[in-house]
C-alpha positions as CSV (number, residue, x, y, z in Angstrom):
1,M,-0.1,-0.1,0.0
2,N,1.1,3.5,-0.9
3,T,0.1,7.3,0.7
4,K,-2.9,7.4,-1.5
5,D,-4.2,3.7,-0.1
6,Y,-3.5,4.6,3.3
7,I,-5.5,8.3,3.0
8,A,-8.4,6.6,1.1
9,L,-8.9,4.5,3.8
10,E,-8.7,7.1,6.7
11,E,-10.7,9.1,4.6
12,Q,-13.4,6.3,4.3
13,Y,-13.7,4.9,7.9
14,G,-12.3,7.7,9.9
15,A,-14.4,10.8,11.6
16,H,-13.3,13.9,9.6
17,N,-12.4,15.7,12.9
18,Y,-8.6,16.4,11.8
19,N,-7.0,18.0,8.4
20,P,-3.8,16.6,8.4
21,L,-0.8,17.0,6.2
22,D,-0.9,14.1,3.3
23,V,2.0,12.3,4.4
24,V,1.7,8.7,6.2
25,I,4.5,8.2,8.7
26,E,5.6,4.5,9.1
27,K,9.0,4.9,11.2
28,A,10.6,7.6,13.1
29,E,14.1,8.2,15.1
30,G,15.4,11.0,16.6
31,V,14.2,14.1,14.5
32,W,13.5,12.3,11.3
33,V,10.6,10.5,10.4
34,Y,9.6,8.4,7.3
35,D,6.5,7.7,5.4
36,V,5.4,5.0,3.8
37,D,7.0,5.7,0.0
38,G,10.3,5.9,1.9
39,K,10.5,9.5,2.0
40,K,12.3,11.3,4.8
41,Y,11.4,14.2,6.5
42,L,12.8,16.5,9.4
43,D,10.0,16.7,12.0
44,C,9.5,20.4,13.2
45,L,6.4,19.9,15.3
46,A,7.4,17.1,17.6
47,A,3.9,15.9,18.0
48,Y,2.8,19.1,19.5
49,S,5.9,18.9,21.7
50,A,5.3,15.5,23.1
51,V,8.6,13.8,21.6
52,N,10.6,16.3,23.2
53,Q,13.2,14.3,23.6
54,G,13.1,12.7,19.9
55,H,11.1,10.0,18.3
56,C,11.6,6.5,19.8
57,H,14.3,7.9,22.3
58,P,16.0,4.2,22.8
59,R,16.3,4.6,26.8
60,I,12.6,5.6,26.9
61,V,11.6,2.7,24.5
62,K,13.9,0.3,26.8
63,A,11.9,1.3,29.8
64,L,8.7,0.6,28.1
65,Q,9.6,-2.6,26.8
66,N,11.3,-3.4,30.4
67,Q,8.0,-2.3,32.6
68,A,5.8,-4.1,29.4
69,E,7.1,-7.4,30.3
70,K,6.4,-7.1,34.0
71,V,2.8,-5.2,34.7
72,T,1.2,-2.8,32.9
73,L,-1.9,-2.1,34.7
74,T,-3.4,-2.6,38.1
75,S,-5.8,0.3,38.4
76,R,-5.4,2.4,41.4
77,A,-7.4,-0.1,43.3
78,F,-4.0,-1.4,44.1
79,R,-0.5,0.0,44.4
80,N,2.1,-0.3,41.9
81,N,6.1,0.0,42.3
82,Q,6.6,2.5,39.7
83,L,4.4,5.5,41.0
84,P,5.9,6.0,44.2
85,L,9.3,6.6,42.5
86,L,7.9,8.9,39.8
87,Y,6.1,11.0,42.6
88,K,9.4,11.2,44.3
89,E,11.2,12.2,41.2
90,L,8.8,14.7,40.2
91,A,8.7,16.4,43.5
92,E,12.8,16.5,43.7
93,L,13.0,18.0,40.1
94,T,10.0,20.5,40.3
95,G,9.9,21.4,44.0
96,Y,6.1,20.6,44.4
97,E,4.6,19.0,47.3
98,M,2.0,16.5,45.7
99,I,1.5,14.8,42.2
100,L,-1.8,13.8,40.9
101,P,-1.3,11.8,37.6
102,M,-3.7,11.3,34.9
103,N,-3.2,10.2,31.0
104,S,-4.1,12.9,28.6
105,G,-3.1,16.7,28.7
106,A,-7.5,17.6,29.0
107,E,-7.5,15.5,31.7
108,A,-4.6,17.2,33.9
109,V,-6.4,20.4,33.2
110,E,-10.0,19.0,34.2
111,T,-8.3,17.9,37.1
112,A,-6.6,21.0,38.2
113,L,-10.0,23.1,37.8
114,K,-11.9,20.4,39.9
115,A,-9.0,20.8,42.5
116,A,-9.4,24.7,42.3
117,R,-13.2,24.4,42.9
118,K,-12.9,22.2,45.6
119,W,-10.1,24.2,47.2
120,G,-12.3,27.4,46.6
121,Y,-15.3,25.9,48.8
122,K,-13.2,24.1,51.1
123,V,-10.5,26.4,52.1
124,K,-11.3,29.8,50.9
125,G,-14.9,29.5,51.7
126,V,-16.7,30.4,48.3
127,P,-20.3,29.6,48.9
128,E,-21.4,26.5,47.3
129,N,-21.6,26.4,43.3
130,K,-20.3,30.1,43.0
131,A,-16.7,29.5,42.4
132,E,-15.3,31.4,39.2
133,I,-12.2,30.6,37.4
134,I,-10.8,33.3,34.9
135,T,-9.1,32.0,31.6
136,C,-7.5,34.2,29.0
137,R,-8.8,34.8,25.4
138,N,-7.1,32.7,23.0
139,N,-6.5,29.8,25.0
140,F,-6.4,26.2,24.5
141,A,-6.3,23.5,27.1
142,G,-8.1,20.5,25.3
143,R,-11.5,19.4,23.8
144,T,-13.7,18.2,26.7
145,I,-17.0,20.3,27.3
146,T,-16.0,22.0,30.2
147,I,-12.6,23.1,28.6
148,I,-14.3,24.0,25.1
149,S,-16.5,26.2,27.2
150,F,-14.1,28.5,28.2
151,S,-12.4,28.5,24.7
152,T,-12.7,31.7,22.7
153,E,-12.6,29.8,19.4
154,E,-15.7,29.6,17.8
155,Q,-15.5,26.3,15.8
156,Y,-14.7,24.5,19.4
157,K,-17.8,25.3,20.5
158,D,-20.2,24.9,17.3
159,G,-22.7,22.3,18.2
160,F,-21.4,21.2,21.5
161,G,-23.5,23.4,23.8
162,P,-25.0,23.7,26.7
163,F,-21.5,24.7,28.2
164,T,-20.3,24.6,31.8
165,P,-20.7,27.8,33.7
166,G,-18.5,29.4,36.0
167,F,-15.9,30.9,33.8
168,K,-14.8,34.2,33.0
169,T,-12.4,35.6,29.9
170,V,-9.7,38.0,30.1
171,D,-7.3,39.1,27.3
172,Y,-3.8,37.5,27.6
173,G,-1.0,39.7,28.2
174,D,-3.2,42.0,30.3
175,A,-2.9,42.0,34.0
176,K,-5.1,45.1,34.7
177,A,-8.1,43.1,33.1
178,L,-7.4,40.0,35.5
179,E,-7.3,42.4,38.2
180,E,-10.6,43.9,37.7
181,A,-12.5,40.5,37.0
182,I,-11.5,39.1,40.1
183,T,-14.4,39.0,42.6
184,E,-14.7,37.1,46.2
185,N,-15.6,34.0,44.3
186,T,-12.8,33.8,42.1
187,V,-10.9,30.6,42.9
188,A,-8.3,30.4,40.5
189,F,-6.9,31.9,37.4
190,L,-5.9,29.3,34.3
191,V,-2.8,30.7,32.1
192,E,-0.5,29.2,29.5
193,P,2.8,30.9,30.0
194,I,3.3,30.7,26.4
195,Q,-0.1,30.2,24.3
196,G,0.7,27.4,21.7
197,E,-2.3,26.4,19.8
198,G,-3.1,30.3,19.7
199,G,0.0,31.0,17.6
200,V,2.9,30.5,20.1
201,I,2.0,34.0,22.0
202,V,4.6,35.1,24.4
203,P,3.3,37.7,26.7
204,P,4.7,40.7,27.6
205,E,7.6,40.7,29.8
206,G,6.5,40.8,33.5
207,Y,3.3,39.9,32.6
208,L,3.5,36.4,34.4
209,K,5.1,37.9,37.5
210,E,2.4,40.6,37.7
211,V,-0.6,38.7,37.6
212,Y,1.1,35.9,39.7
213,E,1.1,38.7,42.4
214,I,-2.5,39.6,41.9
215,C,-3.4,36.0,42.5
216,K,-1.5,36.2,45.4
217,K,-3.1,39.6,47.3
218,N,-6.4,38.0,46.0
219,N,-6.2,34.7,47.4
220,V,-6.8,33.0,44.0
221,L,-4.8,30.0,42.7
222,F,-2.3,30.7,40.0
223,I,-2.8,27.6,37.4
224,A,0.0,27.4,34.9
225,D,-0.9,25.1,31.6
226,E,2.6,24.0,30.8
227,I,1.4,20.8,29.0
228,Q,2.6,22.3,25.8
229,S,5.4,24.7,26.9
230,G,7.1,23.0,29.6
231,L,9.3,20.1,30.1
232,G,12.4,21.8,28.1
233,R,10.2,23.5,25.2
234,S,10.7,26.8,26.1
235,G,14.4,26.8,26.8
236,K,13.9,26.0,30.7
237,L,12.4,23.2,32.4
238,F,9.0,25.3,32.8
239,A,8.1,28.7,30.6
240,F,7.0,30.6,34.0
241,E,10.6,30.0,35.3
242,Y,11.7,33.0,33.2
243,E,9.7,35.4,35.4
244,G,11.1,33.6,38.9
245,I,7.7,32.7,39.9
246,K,6.0,29.5,41.3
247,P,2.5,28.7,40.5
248,D,0.3,27.1,43.0
249,A,-0.3,24.4,40.6
250,V,1.0,23.3,37.2
251,T,-0.6,20.8,34.4
252,I,2.1,18.7,32.6
253,G,1.7,16.1,29.7
254,K,2.8,15.4,26.3
255,A,6.7,15.1,26.7
256,L,6.3,13.6,30.1
257,S,6.3,10.0,28.2
258,G,8.4,11.2,25.6
259,G,5.8,10.7,23.2
260,L,5.5,6.9,23.8
261,Y,2.6,6.8,26.3
262,P,-0.2,9.4,27.4
263,V,1.1,10.2,31.0
264,S,0.0,13.9,32.4
265,A,-0.3,15.2,35.9
266,V,-1.0,18.0,38.3
267,L,1.8,19.5,40.5
268,A,0.4,21.4,43.4
269,S,1.0,22.2,46.9
270,K,-0.6,19.6,49.6
271,E,-3.1,22.7,50.5
272,V,-4.6,22.6,46.8
273,L,-4.3,18.7,46.0
274,G,-4.9,17.4,49.6
275,V,-8.5,18.4,49.0
276,F,-8.9,15.3,47.3
277,N,-10.3,12.2,49.4
278,P,-10.6,8.7,48.2
279,G,-13.3,8.4,45.7
280,D,-13.5,12.4,44.7
281,H,-11.3,11.8,41.4
282,G,-9.7,9.1,39.5
283,S,-8.8,7.2,36.5
284,T,-8.6,3.5,35.9
285,F,-5.2,4.3,34.0
286,G,-3.8,7.3,35.5
287,G,-0.7,6.4,37.6
288,N,-0.5,2.9,36.1
289,P,3.1,1.3,36.4
290,L,3.8,1.2,32.7
291,A,2.9,5.2,32.6
292,A,5.1,5.8,35.5
293,A,8.4,4.2,34.0
294,V,8.1,5.4,31.0
295,A,7.6,9.0,32.4
296,R,10.6,8.2,35.1
297,E,12.9,7.7,32.1
298,A,11.8,10.5,30.1
299,L,12.1,12.9,32.9
300,K,15.6,11.6,33.1
301,V,16.6,12.0,29.7
302,L,15.3,15.5,29.7
303,V,17.6,16.5,32.7
304,E,20.8,14.3,31.7
305,E,20.7,15.2,28.1
306,K,20.4,19.0,29.2
307,L,17.4,19.5,26.6
308,P,16.3,22.5,28.3
309,D,19.7,24.6,27.8
310,R,19.8,22.8,24.2
311,A,16.5,24.4,23.4
312,Y,17.4,27.8,25.0
313,E,20.8,27.9,22.8
314,L,19.4,26.4,19.3
315,G,16.2,28.2,19.7
316,K,17.7,31.7,19.9
317,Y,19.9,30.6,16.7
318,F,16.8,29.3,15.0
319,R,14.7,32.4,15.5
320,E,17.7,34.8,14.9
321,K,18.3,33.2,11.5
322,L,14.4,32.8,10.5
323,R,14.2,36.4,11.1
324,E,17.0,37.4,8.7
325,I,15.0,35.8,5.8
326,P,13.5,38.9,3.9
327,S,10.4,37.4,3.0
328,K,7.5,39.5,1.9
329,H,5.1,37.2,3.6
330,V,6.4,37.3,7.3
331,K,5.1,39.7,9.7
332,E,6.7,38.4,13.0
333,V,8.9,35.6,14.3
334,R,8.2,35.0,17.9
335,G,9.0,32.6,20.6
336,K,11.1,31.0,23.2
337,G,13.4,28.3,23.2
338,L,12.3,25.9,20.5
339,F,9.0,27.0,20.4
340,I,8.5,29.3,17.5
341,G,5.9,30.9,15.7
342,V,6.1,32.5,12.2
343,E,3.4,34.6,11.7
344,L,2.3,35.6,8.1
345,L,0.8,38.9,7.0
346,P,-2.9,38.3,6.0
347,E,-2.3,38.6,2.3
348,A,0.2,35.6,2.3
349,G,-2.7,33.3,1.8
350,G,-2.6,31.3,4.9
351,A,0.0,29.1,6.5
352,R,-1.6,25.7,5.0
353,R,0.2,26.3,1.8
354,F,3.5,27.1,3.2
355,C,3.1,23.9,5.4
356,E,2.6,21.8,2.2
357,A,5.4,23.5,-0.1
358,L,7.7,22.7,3.3
359,M,6.4,19.1,3.2
360,E,7.7,18.9,-0.4
361,K,10.8,19.9,0.9
362,G,11.3,17.4,3.5
363,I,10.4,19.6,6.5
364,L,7.0,18.6,8.8
365,A,5.6,21.9,10.1
366,K,1.9,22.4,10.8
367,E,-0.2,25.8,10.8
368,T,-1.8,27.1,14.0
369,H,-4.7,30.0,13.8
370,E,-4.6,30.1,10.0
371,N,-1.6,32.7,9.5
372,V,1.0,31.3,11.9
373,I,3.5,28.3,10.7
374,R,4.8,26.7,14.2
375,F,8.4,25.2,14.6
376,A,9.0,22.8,17.4
377,P,11.4,20.2,16.7
378,P,12.4,17.7,19.1
379,L,14.8,19.1,21.4
380,V,17.3,16.8,20.3
381,I,18.1,18.4,17.1
382,K,21.5,19.4,16.1
383,K,22.8,22.7,14.8
384,E,23.6,21.2,11.3
385,E,20.0,20.0,11.2
386,I,18.6,23.6,11.6
387,D,20.7,24.9,8.8
388,W,19.5,22.2,6.7
389,A,15.8,23.3,7.6
390,L,16.7,26.8,7.4
391,E,17.6,26.6,3.6
392,R,14.4,25.0,2.9
393,I,12.2,27.1,5.0
394,R,14.1,30.4,3.2
395,E,13.0,28.8,-0.1
396,V,9.9,28.3,1.0
397,L,9.3,31.7,2.5
398,L,10.4,33.4,-0.4
399,M,7.9,31.8,-2.8
400,D,5.1,33.8,-4.5
């Protein structure tokens, strides 16, 4: 079977909830992927930052294989010998007191929202069913009914109402707007330190620190959604570290498993996650021994291979070189670390055609918010591979 055959099957039998580029990948290693027709591509998306450690990292694959031969799932009805070690290693790495494991990023966000509401009622003393959570315009945190309830992207909401109440929206990057929106019933502020799906939007310098202090002053939980920006992608372990703050809670996922298995978690203080009692919340697969073993090795790879530092240095180089391309189509190049957005002018005709042209030249990137090309390769990429990509990106950005 070739590319066209696989695409035909997918179109015939699969729900059309994605619009992927027409490449059918069958093998991957490091920063390179290979399609069913034998063509090689440089991956500049990294599965939306899930494979920060590179595709099929041998150490993480080995950890998965070893654990898969022992025990993969016990449910949380019983304990296993991998989860406690993951807890300890995550706590020591991040400085957080307590961890609650889940599977997908959306589940981690849902967990954080539940924790914030319960904290609001049990600790802050908000009247029952009056808790408010403030989010930012242009956010993305997943696809559940509750999460799309606070999305400002109309397509994500079309046909899915009625929506979950209890959310307010303020402009991203506007600390004063947050301060004005807070009431006595506000329990949390949920924010992405860098908005990924929104177009790799980096807020003004000092914004995160200012909103963190506003939250502290008003006894409001500051929750950082680091599912895409965290675990090295931004050039630090977490993007919030650029402003020297420590959120009350952090959601992580994606690269927590190096892309081998769905693993996510909420990190917080005992005051926040301590509101949960047995039976309040859970997941059959959340915290399973296979997930925990994979996540433990994925974290070790991040630290021991100094991937955040690599992302910082190579990201700075990549952005500088992109800015030197004299393209009539480019409005702005922005980002932190290897989390880069190239925003095109409206008259450029949309980012999709540029991503398709890049694919023809052996580079896989994906458009976001119509006019932004996102470049987010695995953090194991080498400078020579970035240079190889830049030659081809230059050709594409200079096309008519």
